[in-house]
C-alpha positions in Angstrom: 113.7 114.1 56.7 112.8 113.8 60.2 109.6 113.0 61.3 108.6 116.1 63.6 110.4 118.1 60.4 107.9 116.3 57.9 105.0 117.3 60.3 105.9 120.8 60.8 105.9 120.9 56.9 102.8 119.1 56.3 101.5 121.6 59.0 102.5 124.7 57.1 101.2 123.4 53.5 98.2 122.6 55.3 97.7 126.1 56.7 99.0 128.1 53.6 97.5 126.0 50.9 94.1 124.5 52.7 93.9 121.0 54.2 93.4 119.0 51.3 92.2 115.5 52.2 95.7 113.8 51.2 97.6 116.3 53.5 95.0 115.7 56.4 95.9 112.0 56.0 99.3 112.7 55.3 99.1 114.5 58.9 97.7 112.3 60.6 100.1 109.5 59.8 103.1 111.5 60.8 101.5 112.4 64.0 100.7 108.7 64.5 104.2 107.6 63.7 105.8 110.3 65.9 103.1 109.3 68.5 104.1 105.8 68.4 107.7 106.2 68.4 107.4 108.5 71.6 105.5 106.1 73.7 108.0 103.3 72.6 110.8 105.4 74.0 109.2 106.2 76.9 108.4 102.5 77.4 111.9 101.5 77.0 110.8 99.8 73.8 112.8 101.6 71.2 116.1 99.8 71.2 117.2 96.7 69.0 116.5 94.5 72.1 113.0 95.5 72.8 111.5 92.7 70.3 113.4 90.2 73.1 112.1 92.0 75.9 108.7 91.6 74.6 109.2 87.9 74.2 110.6 87.7 77.9 107.8 89.6 79.4 105.3 87.0 77.4 106.7 84.2 78.5 106.8 85.7 81.8 102.9 86.4 81.8 101.9 83.1 80.5 104.1 81.5 83.3 102.1 83.5 85.9 99.1 82.1 83.9 99.8 79.0 84.0 100.7 79.0 88.2 97.5 80.8 88.7 95.6 78.1 86.8 97.7 75.2 88.6 97.3 76.5 92.2 93.8 77.3 91.6 93.2 73.5 90.3 95.1 72.4 93.4 93.0 74.6 96.2 89.9 72.7 93.9 91.3 69.1 94.6 92.4 69.8 98.0 88.6 71.0 99.0 87.3 68.0 97.3 88.9 65.9 99.2 88.7 67.6 102.4 84.6 67.6 101.8 85.0 64.1 101.0 86.8 63.0 104.4 84.2 64.9 106.1 81.8 63.1 104.6 82.9 59.9 105.3 83.8 60.9 109.0 80.1 61.5 109.4 79.1 58.1 107.4 81.6 56.5 109.8 79.6 58.6 113.3 76.2 57.7 111.7 77.1 53.8 111.2 78.7 53.9 115.2 82.2 52.8 114.1 83.2 54.7 117.7 81.4 52.1 119.4 83.0 49.4 117.9 86.9 50.9 118.4 
């Protein structure tokens, strides 16, 4: 029996016999599974290659995070070097190195 058919049967049973806790739980479970299947289908992840696709997406996301962290690290290092260079130029100016040259 397909999930939509099972859900229709459970809904009919709940309507005719009254909604017992077991029937309500079964309805929720079947509805959840049906909704999950629909979502996976809409995302294109309902085939056998979906697990590999998700693995590739995870690798791509990790590579992006690594690149972003590396770029920030390089920027901070560059900013520190620039600040130190300006500090050395300021010290040289204060000591009058320009007059000696």
